[in-house]
C-alpha positions, 0 to 999 in steps of 0.5 A, spaced: 141 237 229 135 241 230 133 247 226 127 252 227 122 253 222 121 260 219 116 265 222 110 266 218 111 274 219 118 273 215 115 270 208 121 268 203 120 275 198 121 280 204 128 282 205 133 278 208 139 278 213 143 272 213 148 272 220 154 267 219 155 265 226 150 264 232 155 266 238 154 272 242 155 277 236 151 273 231 145 272 236 145 279 239 145 282 232 139 278 230 136 280 237 138 288 236 135 287 228 128 286 231 129 291 237 131 296 231 125 295 227 127 290 222 121 287 219 124 283 214 127 275 214 133 274 219 137 267 218 142 265 223 147 260 221 150 256 227 156 251 226 155 247 233 148 243 234 147 246 241 142 252 242 146 258 242 150 259 248 154 264 252 162 262 253 164 265 259 161 260 264 164 255 260 171 256 264 167 257 270 160 254 272 159 249 266 167 246 267 166 245 275 159 242 273 155 247 277 151 248 271 149 244 265 149 249 260 149 257 258 144 257 253 141 264 251 134 266 254 132 268 247 125 266 244 128 265 237 121 263 234 117 268 237 122 273 234 121 271 227 129 268 227 130 262 222 135 259 227 139 253 223 143 249 228 149 245 225 150 248 219 157 251 218 158 256 213 163 255 207 163 261 203 161 267 201 159 269 194 157 277 194 156 277 186 150 272 187 148 275 194 149 268 197 152 265 203 154 257 202 153 252 208 154 245 208 147 244 207 146 248 201 146 256 199 142 261 203 141 268 199 141 274 203 140 282 201 145 283 207 150 279 210 153 279 217 160 275 218 160 273 226 164 267 226 168 269 232 175 266 233 178 259 233 183 257 238 191 257 236 193 249 236 199 247 239 204 244 233 204 237 234 198 236 239 192 236 234 188 229 236 193 227 241 189 223 247 189 227 253 190 234 249 184 239 250 182 246 248 177 250 252 173 254 247 166 250 246 161 247 250 163 240 248 170 242 250 168 244 257 164 237 257 170 233 256 174 237 261 169 236 266 171 228 268 178 230 268 177 236 273 172 231 277 178 225 277 183 230 280 188 229 275 195 232 274 194 237 269 199 242 265 196 248 262 200 251 256 199 258 256 198 263 262 193 268 258 186 270 261 183 263 259 189 259 262 189 263 268 181 262 269 182 254 267 188 254 272 183 257 277 177 252 276 182 246 276 185 248 283 178 249 286 176 242 283 183 239 287 187 238 281 195 238 281 196 244 276 202 246 272 202 252 268 207 253 263 208 260 259 213 261 253 214 269 255 217 271 261 211 273 265 203 272 265 198 275 261 204 277 256 201 282 250 196 284 254 199 287 260 206 290 261 211 286 265 211 291 271 204 290 272 203 282 271 209 281 276 204 282 281 199 277 278 205 272 278 204 270 286 197 269 285 199 262 282 203 260 288 198 262 293 193 258 289 197 252 289 199 252 282 206 251 279 207 257 274 213 256 270 215 263 265 220 263 260 218 256 259 217 253 251 214 247 250 218 242 245 213 237 244 207 234 247 205 226 248 200 222 251 202 223 259 207 228 258 209 235 256 217 236 254 220 243 255 225 246 251 230 245 256 229 238 257 224 238 263 219 233 263 212 234 266 207 229 267 201 230 265 194 226 265 191 232 261 194 238 257 190 244 256 192 249 251 190 256 251 195 260 247 190 264 244 185 265 238 185 268 231 179 270 227 175 264 224 175 267 217 178 262 212 171 261 209 172 268 206 177 266 201 176 268 194 170 272 197 173 279 196 172 281 203 178 284 205 182 281 211 188 283 215 194 280 213 197 280 220 191 277 224 186 275 219 181 279 221 175 282 217 177 289 215 171 293 217 170 300 217 167 305 222 160 302 221 162 295 221 161 295 214 166 290 210 169 292 203 164 288 200 157 291 199 151 289 203 156 285 208 158 287 215 162 284 220 162 284 228 165 281 234 171 277 235 172 276 227 172 283 225 177 289 227 175 296 226 178 303 226 178 307 233 178 314 232 179 315 240 185 311 240 188 313 233 189 305 231 185 299 228 182 295 234 181 287 234 177 285 241 176 278 243 172 280 249 164 278 250 163 286 251 165 287 244 160 282 242 155 285 245 155 292 243 158 291 236 151 288 234 147 294 235 151 298 231 150 293 225 143 292 226 142 300 227 146 301 220 142 296 216 135 298 219 137 306 218 141 305 211 148 308 210 146 315 209 144 315 217 149 310 219 152 310 226 160 310 228 162 304 232 168 307 237 167 303 244 171 303 250 173 296 250 172 293 256 173 285 259 173 282 266 176 276 268 175 272 275 182 268 277 185 265 283 179 269 288 180 275 284 175 280 280 179 283 275 177 288 270 180 292 264 177 298 260 180 302 254 186 301 250 194 302 252 200 302 248 207 302 251 209 309 251 203 311 255 205 313 263 203 308 268 200 311 275 199 306 281 193 306 285 193 302 292 198 297 294 199 292 288 201 286 293 194 287 296 187 285 295 185 291 291 189 296 287 188 299 280 193 301 275 191 307 270 194 309 263 195 316 262 197 319 255 199 326 253 194 330 249 200 331 244 200 324 242 203 317 245 210 318 247 210 326 246 212 331 252 207 335 255 207 342 257 206 342 265 199 344 268 198 349 273 197 345 279 205 345 282 208 344 275 205 337 274 202 336 267 195 332 267 194 326 262 188 323 258 186 317 261 186 312 256 186 305 260 185 302 267 186 295 270 182 294 277 183 289 281 178 288 286 176 295 285 169 296 281 168 303 283 175 305 280 173 301 273 166 304 273 168 311 274 174 310 270 170 307 264 166 313 264 172 318 264 175 315 258 169 315 254 169 323 256 177 323 254 178 326 261 184 329 263 186 327 270 191 330 275 197 325 276 198 326 284 190 325 285 189 320 281 195 316 284 191 317 291 187 311 292 183 314 297 181 320 292 175 317 288 177 317 280 172 322 278 175 327 283 182 327 280 179 330 273 183 336 271 
């Protein structure tokens, strides 16, 4: 375990911000506080013994042995950030303004909850030899020799992480079978008519994708499906989702969502408890843009949210800023660069751009100005109504993503016919 000494510029009597969690959201909050002019003490508590690191490379370069790690290039000591490694948080006591940790309490004037998310574990698989998760640096390092040995691998879950791991495993020469309980990959993230075109990517890469396949049991060397099929497996990698790591907040008074366990932050990322903020994968927030509460488990949210928290702490509640981003994420899978911006619901209209059987195409989601699912009066041009762009998926079309993201931020209305023409720049389809 390592720990960096407190900066002489941040003596004990100065106001202190204590950040629980040293992942992307926690580190960026600490850095943003200094950038925003916070002159008080900053204490950053991380539960892992490693220097804080970025997670996206874990399923790519680190996993394949092309990089030894992905530590953030941050001079914590130079910024006066008191970094504690191997010090997990265990409780929050707002009445005493204290964060409890495995090595004793830490007093705060402001606390920031940035403990991220923890992977969902397949029932009955905990501690079984040969069963792996892919969330931490240690997870990636344990999986390196598995890929290097070109083992037979069964991946449980065809979500983003399952697809990225399967991509790396096939690149390493492993025999890969992916089992997904839903009828299509990326269930819950994309509608079936879009994900259907991604199903073939697995076969093209030499991976066996089995949808509608529920796991009945896992044992060393095999995965048994609900229909009785037994899949030999030298290793099993479970990627069936993640949930906010908020169990340690029990009894703190911090309001949590009964549905997903996320911290119920307000539009300024403040929690229900005075002087306590929440950011990143562990926090949901109300979006005026989408008229709903969002829980975003992606890198960009953990990068953008900390700037709002830092600004609200340094400026105070009277001058606070609102957090209402256009969510964004990307994924590299089976030789394709997939990007998504925005937030859609089932009632939004889907508009295709390009041939989804090809290498480059996009999907737009347009919403009636009258609200999701409501009929919209016809527009002027040819009786075709316009629709507000609320989300976009781009496969190999980065220009669509870049232009579309800006149009979503503006709340732009698009002409449906022009938007559907892949030869027309999206910005030229604005009504």
